[in-house]
C-alpha positions as CSV (number, residue, x, y, z in Angstrom):
1,X,-2.1,31.5,-57.0
2,X,1.5,30.5,-57.2
3,X,1.2,28.4,-60.3
4,X,0.9,25.0,-58.5
5,X,-2.2,22.9,-58.9
6,X,-4.7,23.2,-56.1
7,X,-4.2,19.5,-55.1
8,X,-0.5,20.1,-54.3
9,X,-1.3,23.2,-52.1
10,X,-4.1,21.3,-50.3
11,X,-1.9,18.2,-49.8
12,X,0.9,20.2,-48.1
13,X,-1.5,22.0,-45.9
14,X,-3.1,18.7,-44.9
15,X,0.3,17.2,-44.1
16,X,1.2,20.1,-41.8
17,X,-2.2,19.7,-40.1
18,X,-1.7,15.9,-39.7
19,X,1.8,16.4,-38.3
20,X,0.6,18.9,-35.7
21,X,-2.2,16.6,-34.7
22,X,0.2,13.6,-34.3
23,X,2.5,15.8,-32.2
24,X,-0.5,16.9,-30.1
25,X,-1.7,13.3,-29.6
26,X,1.8,12.2,-28.6
27,X,2.1,15.0,-26.1
28,X,-1.3,14.2,-24.7
29,X,-0.4,10.6,-24.2
30,X,2.9,11.4,-22.6
31,X,1.5,13.8,-20.1
32,X,-2.0,12.4,-19.5
33,X,-1.1,8.7,-19.1
34,X,0.1,8.1,-15.5
35,X,1.7,4.9,-14.5
36,X,-0.4,2.7,-12.3
37,X,0.4,3.2,-8.6
38,X,2.5,0.3,-7.1
39,X,0.7,-2.0,-4.7
40,X,1.0,-1.1,-1.0
41,X,4.3,-2.2,0.4
42,X,6.0,-2.4,-2.9
43,X,8.4,0.4,-2.3
44,X,10.2,-1.0,0.8
45,X,9.8,-2.0,4.4
46,X,9.8,1.6,5.8
47,X,7.1,2.6,3.3
48,X,5.0,-0.5,4.2
49,X,5.1,0.5,7.9
50,X,4.3,4.1,7.0
51,X,1.3,3.0,4.9
52,X,0.2,0.7,7.7
53,X,0.3,3.5,10.3
54,X,-1.5,5.9,7.9
55,X,-4.2,3.3,7.2
56,X,-4.8,2.8,11.0
57,X,-5.0,6.5,11.6
58,X,-7.5,7.1,8.8
59,X,-9.6,4.2,10.1
60,X,-9.1,1.9,7.1
61,X,-8.6,-1.6,8.6
62,X,-8.9,-3.2,5.1
63,X,-5.9,-1.3,3.9
64,X,-3.9,-2.0,7.1
65,X,-4.9,-5.7,7.0
66,X,-3.7,-6.0,3.4
67,X,-0.2,-4.9,4.6
68,X,0.0,-7.8,7.1
69,X,1.9,-11.0,6.2
70,X,-0.2,-14.0,5.4
71,X,1.0,-15.7,8.6
72,X,-0.2,-12.8,10.7
73,X,-3.6,-12.7,8.9
74,X,-4.0,-16.4,9.4
75,X,-3.2,-16.2,13.1
76,X,-5.5,-13.2,13.7
77,X,-8.4,-15.0,12.1
78,X,-7.7,-18.2,14.2
79,X,-7.6,-16.1,17.4
80,X,-10.9,-14.4,16.6
81,X,-12.5,-17.7,15.7
82,X,-11.3,-19.3,19.0
83,X,-12.6,-16.4,21.0
84,X,-16.0,-16.6,19.2
85,X,-16.2,-20.3,19.9
86,X,-15.4,-19.8,23.6
87,X,-18.5,-17.5,23.7
88,X,-16.8,-14.4,24.9
89,X,-19.0,-11.4,24.7
90,X,-18.1,-8.6,22.3
91,X,-15.8,-10.8,20.3
92,X,-14.8,-9.4,16.9
93,X,-16.1,-11.2,13.8
94,X,-12.7,-11.4,12.2
95,X,-9.0,-11.1,12.9
96,X,-9.0,-7.8,11.1
97,X,-11.5,-6.3,13.6
98,X,-9.6,-7.8,16.6
99,X,-6.2,-6.5,15.6
100,X,-7.1,-2.9,14.9
101,X,-9.3,-2.1,17.9
102,X,-6.5,-0.5,19.9
103,X,-3.5,-0.4,17.6
104,X,-3.7,3.2,16.6
105,X,-0.4,5.1,16.7
106,X,-1.0,8.6,18.0
107,X,-0.2,11.6,15.8
108,X,2.6,11.9,13.3
109,X,5.0,8.9,13.3
110,X,8.7,8.7,12.7
111,X,9.7,5.5,10.9
112,X,13.2,4.2,10.2
113,X,14.8,0.9,9.2
114,X,16.8,-0.7,11.9
115,X,18.2,-3.7,10.0
116,X,17.6,-5.8,6.9
117,X,18.8,-9.3,5.9
118,X,17.4,-10.4,2.6
119,X,13.6,-10.5,2.7
120,X,13.3,-9.6,6.4
121,X,13.7,-6.1,7.9
122,X,13.2,-4.5,11.3
123,X,11.5,-1.1,11.2
124,X,11.0,1.1,14.2
125,X,8.0,3.4,14.7
126,X,7.9,6.2,17.2
127,X,4.6,8.0,17.6
128,X,4.0,11.6,18.8
129,X,3.9,10.7,22.6
130,X,7.3,9.0,22.1
131,X,6.1,5.4,22.2
132,X,8.4,3.2,20.2
133,X,7.6,-0.1,18.6
134,X,9.7,-2.3,16.3
135,X,8.0,-4.3,13.6
136,X,9.4,-7.3,11.6
137,X,8.6,-6.7,8.0
138,X,8.9,-9.6,5.4
139,X,8.8,-9.6,1.7
140,X,6.0,-11.8,0.3
141,X,5.6,-12.0,-3.5
142,X,7.8,-8.9,-4.0
143,X,5.7,-6.8,-1.5
144,X,6.7,-5.9,2.0
145,X,4.3,-6.9,4.8
146,X,4.3,-6.5,8.5
147,X,4.8,-9.8,10.4
148,X,3.3,-9.3,13.8
149,X,3.9,-11.6,16.8
150,X,0.4,-12.6,18.0
151,X,-0.3,-14.9,20.9
152,X,-0.6,-18.5,20.0
153,X,-4.2,-19.6,19.4
154,X,-3.9,-22.0,22.4
155,X,-2.3,-19.5,24.7
156,X,-5.7,-18.7,26.4
157,X,-6.1,-15.3,24.6
């Protein structure tokens, strides 16, 4: 050997091993731990509308409904309840079903922000056939939501 006691040699080798393991663990944590995805609509009004259109196109009404403002959700549920109470045949069970039966944008959509004032933005969507629609998007609890204009519950809808 080199004249050192075996304990010193083993101690240094153990320290190098521990240091390598700490570095490996740190790198593993840095690269393996992904931040949680932000909630739908958190990025901005354009992204909220893009997520809404994508949810409709993939047939995910729950995701699309979650991107609607609380006012729109409440109105949709009231409309569906009134239609059921009137005894109309084929009435949807909820506002969610009622809203998304025929709201599908066709093909790829182009989305751009038209205007924004504080927590309210106007976002235009143009689908593949060229149909354009402008949505009002509002910020609720730090998340952007589509605020649709639905017929009033007493408008005979």
